[in-house]
N, C-alpha and C positions, 0 to 999 in steps of 0.2 A: 076246805078248798081253797080258800082265800089265799094261803102261802104258796099252793101249786100253782096259781093262777098267777101270781107275782113271778115266780120261778119260770113259768113259761114265757113270760114278757121278757125276762133276763136272758133266756136262751135265745130268744127271737131276735134280740136288739146289740146284745153284748158281746164281747170277747168270749171264747167258750170256757165255761167254769163248769168243772164236773158236778159239784153238788146241786146246783140246777138242773142238768141235765139229768142227773140219779132221781132228782125230785120228779120231774115230768115221767121220767120211765116208770117209776113207781105208781103214777095215777094209770098208765097204760097196763101194767103188769096186773094190778088190781082189777081193771075192767076186762082185760083177757081171760081172768081166772073166772070173773062173773059169767061170761059168755061161755065159758066151758063148762061150768057147772049146769048151765041151762042148755048145752050142747046146740049153741045158736053158732053154727060154723060161719055163715055170712059177716057175722059181727066179729066173731074172732078173727078172721082174716083181715078184717078192716084195722084191728088194732094191733095184730101182728105186722101189718105194712109200716105203722107208726113206729113200732119197736124197732123194728129193722132199719128204718129210717135215724131213728135218735141212736140206735147202736153203731151206726156208720159214723154219723157226726162224733159220738165219742172216741170212736176208735182213730178218727181223723184230728182230732181237737179242733174243729173248727165250728164256725156259726153255719145255721142251714142258709142257702141261697134263698131266693124270693119264692119259688116253686115249693122246696123243702118246707118253708115256714109256712106257706099257705097250707100245705097239707098236715102238717105237724097242728097247727092250730086249729083247724077244721075238725082233724081227729080228738083233740083233745076236749074241745067242746061236747063232741058227741059222748065221749067217755064220761065227762062230768055229768052230763044228762042220764047217760044210762047208769053211772054209779048212785047218783041222788035218786033214780026209780026203784031202788031194789030194798029188800026188807033188811031190817037190822042183823037177822040172822044169817042172811045170805053174805051181808059185808063181813061180818065176823068169821065166816068160814073162808071166803076168798083171801082176807087179811092174813088167817092162819097158814093158808097154804102158801102165800108168798113169802111170808117170813119163814116157813119150814124150808123152802127151796133156797133162800137166801142164805139161811145158815147151812144149808149142805155145801153150797158154793165156797162158804169162808172156810170150811174144813178141808 
């Protein structure tokens, strides 16, 4: 997660760079899938909000404003804690599902 934390800082402080934005989105995607597998709707909604904000920034190719940045940072930190509290088996399953969906999007 250290790399993703560095990418988050780049998203929040530098001109928009897609690679960093996609890396941060990946963290939100994994956290969302973990919440989905647990049927934890409140947590899913929280990560979905962060995903939508980041998707908007990607579409507009811009850095977040102060409020967006604070929200993304707060949600990212929660995602980091949430992911860190999961079992290895749950993490593997979530990553497999995210990869599966990503490979379908490429085709």
